[in-house]
C-alpha positions, 0 to 999 in steps of 0.5 A: 118252834111249839116246844115249850123248852124253846123258851129256856134256849130264848132266854139263855140266848138273852141272859145266859150269865144271869142266875137261873136256878139256886138252891142254897149255895148251888146256882146255875146260870140260864147258860148252864141250865140250857147246857145241863137240860141239852145233856139230859136230853142227850142222855135220854135219847141215848137211852131210847127215849123218843119223841112222844114218849113219857119220862116218869119223874119222881123228884123233889124240888132241887135243882135237878128237876128243872133240868130234867124236865126241860131236858125231857122236853128238849128230847120231845118226850112228855113229862109224868111228874110224881110226888116223891112221897108217894109209894111203889104202888102208886108210882107203879100205877102212874108209870103202867097207866101212862106207858112211861119209857123210863123213870128219873128219880132222886137217889136218896129217895129212889126205893119206891121208883125203883121198885115200881120200875122193875114191876112195870119192866122200865128202867129207873135212873137215879140223879142227885140233887144238883147233877142231873146233867152229868149223870143223864148225859149221853153221846146222842144230840142235845138239839131241840125236838120240834113239837106241834102245839097239840103235842103232850108236854106234861101228864099230870095225874088227878083223880075224881071221886070215882075210879083209878087216878086220870092223867090230864094231858096238858100240851106244849101250848097249854102250858106255854100260853098259861106260863105267858099270861101268868109272867105278863099280866099276873106277876109282870116279871122281869130278869130282876125277879127272885121267885121263891120256889117252894110250891112243889114243881111236880104240881102244876102251879109250881111248875106253871107259875114258878118254873116256866113263868120265870124261865119266860121272865129271865128270873131267878128261881130259888128252890126249897126242897122241904117247905118250912116257914123259918127257913122260907123267911130266911131265904126271902132275906138272904136271895132278895126274894120278890115274888112268893108263891104259895098255898095258904098253909105256907102263909099261914107258917110264916105269918104264925113264925115266932121270930118272924120280925127279925126277917128283913123281907122288904125285897118282896113285892108280890105274893100269889096264893092258889091251891085252896081258899085263903082264909081272909084273916090270914091274908089280912095278918100276911099283908100287915106283917109283911108289908106286901100284897096277895093276890088269889087266884083259881085253877086245876090240874086240867087248866094248866093250872090258872083260870081266874085271878084278882088281877094287880091292876084291878080292885082285888076282893079278898075271899074271891078267885077274881075274874077269869085270865086272858085267853080264858072264859068262865061261866056258871052252869046247873046240872043241865049246863044252863047258866045260873043267874048272878048271886046264885050257885053254879059249877064253874065251866071254863073254855080257853087256850088252858084247857087240857087236851083230854084224860090220857087214854080215857076218851070217855072221861074226857067227854064227860069232862068236857062235854060241850068244849066247856070243862067242868071243874066240879067246883060250885061258885057265885059270881057277883055283878062285877064278874068276880068268882067266890068258891062256895064248895066243891061238888067233887068231894077231894079234901085238900090237906095243906095244899095237897090233893086227897082223894078219898077213893084213893084212901078207901081202895086202901082200906078196903085192901084190909081183910076186915074191912067192909065199908069205909068212907074218907072224908075231910074235917076241919083242921086249923093249920092245914085247912082239912084233915083226912078222916075215915069211917069203917064198918067191918066185916060180921065176925072180924076184928081190928082196932082203928090204930091197926087201920090208920097203919094199914093204910099209912104203909100204902099210901104217900105220909100226907094221905092216910087218915089221921083219924079213923073210927068204927061204925055199924054201918055207912049212910046210903043212896037210894042206889046203895052208894055210900054218901060221904057227906051224911057220914057222922063225925064224932065230936072229939074229931070235928073238934 
């Protein structure tokens, strides 16, 4: 049975009375999780969802997320998870592009999803934080729908520096294999583990490494809907968390918590970092303060996500992303696709069971990204003589703000919607806590007037709160390449912004 949701049935059969999901006082056992997911599957079928249909999800890290996710998979649907911070115009694009049949949203933040669904002409269903099974439950069947390895399980929207966002189509085999490798070789998970669920589950890192790997382990996933350093430390203490997974900003927030010493975090055995490069000082400081090891890895939405890692029983090299995981090959190539020598910089190319089926409905983009069976990541790295990879730069100009991806093109598009804007370039500037902050240089049309604050407010209304530029400045014109394209890398950042 290729359906990823089979893992939940298998674990419930073995560990049905053990806690599967927790959010403060709300707890679901594996039996309860299975039954709630089956109810969601029945409810979706009753609402017309067929195998292969897409189901949109706009849910934060609440108990209803795993229940709806596994319920949709049980019904044979492919899930389109979305950041709950997205605005209606963003949600509408994802629903329309994926051809979603229905969207499920958290009741307290459902306005954007409801508005978007109405614009597209599909139903929006709202659920509470813990009652998705009861709310969505229907008279239809909750039986597991058989799926093939190559069938889509999830469509995750990602974007390069040009064009609209693309949906990375991840199959049941992609996600199942990556979760199993994560569980067996990196986490070495058991039913006694308690995994911290503060990574967003709508993002592939949290989805694979926390939820899906946790289900395979029979572990308990304790959810934190909104990250806060003190709250995270208190949950580690309260629930005896054994595995903490986060992006570097989360580690920094816990490390810099003024009263960190008053929390008992002795239960931690393993910490996993990804999403962006972990500053070596933060890693060392965290390990000293909390007495645990941090393993850093690397991956992308298109690779389900894990591609390489500092493995538990191998030499750990801080500042590197380790070596390829089981079932995955990595190499460094030049612009012509030729291998580069050890020590030289090349683009990471990946081949293996984790690489996506392709970009949803975009065969030309897929062929460009995977020209020869090797996925081109756009990330530049060096490999040492022992096979450890170290990221040196991003070929793509994506900004990683606090672990969230911000795509310059999307911010520029919002700026271009303003009637006074002639040219815009969005760039990342260094930030001590977030890693990078979003900034934008703007040239106005002749004869128009608008100040930087107005432009900032304009974008803020149109994109998720983590995306809008905290710094905007006006320029006469922007640097251009030989064919007239704006060169983001050549944008001059004012000294007061660059810090």
